[in-house]
N, C-alpha and C positions, 0 to 999 in steps of 0.2 A: 848591325843595328836595325837594318830593314827587317831581317828575320825576327828580331826581338819584338819590334813594333807590330809586325803582322801576327805573331803569336799572341801578343797581348790583346789585339783586336779580336782575334778568334775566340780567345778566352772570355772576353767581355760579352761577346754575343752568345756563344753556345752554352755558357754556364747559366744564362738567364732564360734560355728557351726551354719549354717543356721537352722532355726526352723525345716524344713522338715527332714533334716539329723539327727538332734538331736532326734526327735520323732522316727525315724526309728531305731536308736540305742537303744532308750529306750524300744521299743517293743521287740527288740532282747534280751535285758537284762531281760525283763519280762518273755519271753519264757524260757530262761535259768534258771531263778529263779523258775519257775513253775515246771520244770522237775528235778531240782537239790535240791529241798527243799521238801522232802516227807511229813513231818509233816504239813507244810504250805499248800501244795497241798491238803492233805486230809481234813484239816479243811475248806479250801476255797470251796472245792467241797461239803462238808456237808452243809455248810451255803447256797450255791447256790441252792442246792436241796430243801431246805426249801422255798427259795424265789420263785423258778420257779414252785413249786408244784409237787404233785405225778405223774402228767401226763408227766413230762419232762423226756426225754430219757437220758441215760448216756452220750452220745456224746454231747448233747446239754448242759448238766450240766458242763462237762469238758471244752467245748468251752467257755462258759460264765465265768467260773472261771479263765481260762487262760487269757481271755480278761480283766478281772478286774485287774490282775497283770500288764498287758500292760498299762492300763489306769493309774494305780498308778505310774508307772515309768514315764508316761507323766506328771503327777502331779508334780513329783520330778523335772523334767526338767523345768516346769513352775516356781517352787519355786527357782531354781538356777538362772533363768533368771529374777526373780522378781525385783532385784535392778536396772536392765537396762530398765525396762518398763517406758514409759511416760504416762502422764495422758490421752493423746489422744489414746494411745494403749488400755487402759482399756475401755474408753468410746466407742471406735469403735468395740470392740470385745464382749461386754456384753449388752444384753437386759434384763432389770430387770422388773419384774411384781410385783406390790403391794406395791410401796413406801408409799402409803397412810396408809397402815396397821401399819407401824412404828409410823406415826403421831397419829393414833387413840390409839395405845398402850401407848404412852407417855402422852396422855391427862390427865391421872389420876395423873401425877406428881410423881410417885413412881418408875420410871425406867422401863426397859423392859429387858427380858432375851431372846436373839435371840438364838434359839436352833436348832441344826442340827445333822447330822450323818456324818460319814467318807465317804462322797460321793462327787464326782465331784472335785471342787477346792474351799475349804473354805477360803484360804488366798486371792485369787482373789476376792471372795465375800466381804471379810472384807475391802479390799482396795477400792472397788467400793462404799461401804457404807460410808467410811470415806470421799471419794470425794464428797459425797452428804452432807457433813458437819454434819453427825450424830456423836455424841460422843460415840465411840466404845471402849470397853475394852475387851481384850482377856487374858484368863488365860493360861499361858504357862509354860512348864517344864524348869528349869534352867539347861543348859548344862555345862559340864566341859571338858576342861579348859575354863576360861572366854573368850578366843579368839574365841572358837567355839560358845559360847553363843552370842557373839557380831555378828558373821556371820549370825546366825539363826534369832535373834530377831531384828537386825538392820534394815533390809528391812521392817519389819512390822512397826516399829516405824517411818520409813521414810514416810510411807503412812498415818500416823496420828493415828495409833492404839496405845492405851495405854496398854502396856504389863504388866500384873500383875503376878509376880512369883508365881507358884503354892504353894510353901511352906509358902508364906505370904499372901495368897489370901483372907482369911475370912474378915479381917478388911477393906481392900481396896475395896472389892466387895460391902460390905454394904455401904461404903461411896459413891461409884459411883452410886448406885441405889438411895440413898438419894438426889443426885444431878440430878436425872432424866436422867441418862445416860443409855447406853445399855451394857449389859454383854453378850459376845458370849461364848456358851458352846456346846460341843459335848456329846451326851448322850449314844452312842452305845458301850461303853466299857463293855464287859461282866463281871459281878460281881457275880459269883456263890456263894460266901461265905457271902457277906454283902450287896448285892443289893436288890432292891425291885422287887417282882415278877410281871411280865406283860405278856400278851399274845401278841406275835409278830409273824406274819405269821402263825397263827393258832397253835402255840406251845408255851409253857411257857419257859421263860428265866428270867434272873435277870439283871437289869441295875442300874446304880447309882441313888440314891434318891436325890442327891444334888440340882438339878435344881428345882424340885417340892417343896422341903423343903424350899429353898431360896424364891421362889415365895410366898409360903403360909405365911412365917414369915415376909416378907417385903411388901407384896401387889403388888410386881412387876408383870406385865403381861408377859405371855409367848408367844413368837412369833416364830412359826416354820418356817424354811426356808432352802434353799439350792441353790447351783449353779452347774449346770451340763453342760457338754461339748456337743455341737451339732455337731461340726466339729473341725478340728485342729485350727481354728481361730475364732470360734463362741461359745459363752456361753449363757445360759439362767439362769437368777437369779429369784428365786421365794421367795416372802415374803408372807406368809399366814396370815390370820386373827389371832389375838391373841386368845388363847384357853380360851373359856368361861367356868368358873368353879365356883360353889357355895360351899364353905367349909361347912362341917357338924359340925366342932368343934373337931372331933377326928383326931388328927394329923396323926397318923399312917395310918388310913383308907384314909384320904384325900391325903396323899403323894402317896399312891398306886394308887388311882383313877386318880389323876392328871397326874402322870407318864404314866398311861395307855393311857390317852387321847393324851398326847404328842407323844407317840410312834405310836399310830394310825394315827396321823396327818402326820407323816413322812413316814409311810409305803408305801403310794401310790407312792412317788417319787422313792423309791428303786424298786418298782414293775415295774415302767416305764423304769428305767435305771439300771437294775441289774448289768450290767458289769462295772458300775461306783461306786459300793459300795465296799470299801476297808476293808474287814473284814477277816483277815487271821488267827485269833484265833477262837476257837470253840465258837460259839455264843449260841448254845443250848446244854446244858449238859444233857445227858440222852436220847435225841431224842424223837420223837413222841409227844404225848400230856401230857407226864408225868411232874410233877413238878421237877425243877432242884434240 
């Protein structure tokens, strides 16, 4: 209930503020969070050091890590303002590249898995996809109390997304793919205990195997993509070609190899927009080139 009341308070405030003022306050909150959250600051700096490479100086790493928290707060402002957006607001603020890649992925009739990372604004990307009349399903956590869940999921459903509760996802996801629909997933949750090992920014980490496993078992094509902020009012959406992959028949090896290709396809976007990657948990456990 406390989370619900806090969300309602934030909604009341930020939906009434001019966008520029709202973003200014969001950046201030990002700075406060950066300095008041030692563990998150440490993990964000560690992650950013991997992304920027060994040549990056400490000040540069800290500046980009701090900016990623600012941009994440801007994303939260965008999400709070989500219910108030109009179709023309989305159409005017986003330029999307690669719509035909969705069409090619869906030609096989086995659905597509639109996969990304916690970068930019994935909710705005999903809304833009729905406005193009693509059947999009998103897997989402169910919040408690139900009033909070309605506040979070309601705007997504308003834009045409089919929200699949995480705890009941398996059956509905299979059904959606059989109907040649799109499933949206984010792959960059660090999973040191049960994830599949991949090389990401020249170091080993572990990420969930679900997307690759689902693709291999259903025949759905994997389409990497993202939506990044170019300015406070402009976004660039990117839909890449579906990941070409020929299974060997060994499921474990195929899951690892396909996951590696997925991660590689998304790495370049993070390299271009490192301050828009929102990873505040330790992504690489152990550091260096050691296995997690």
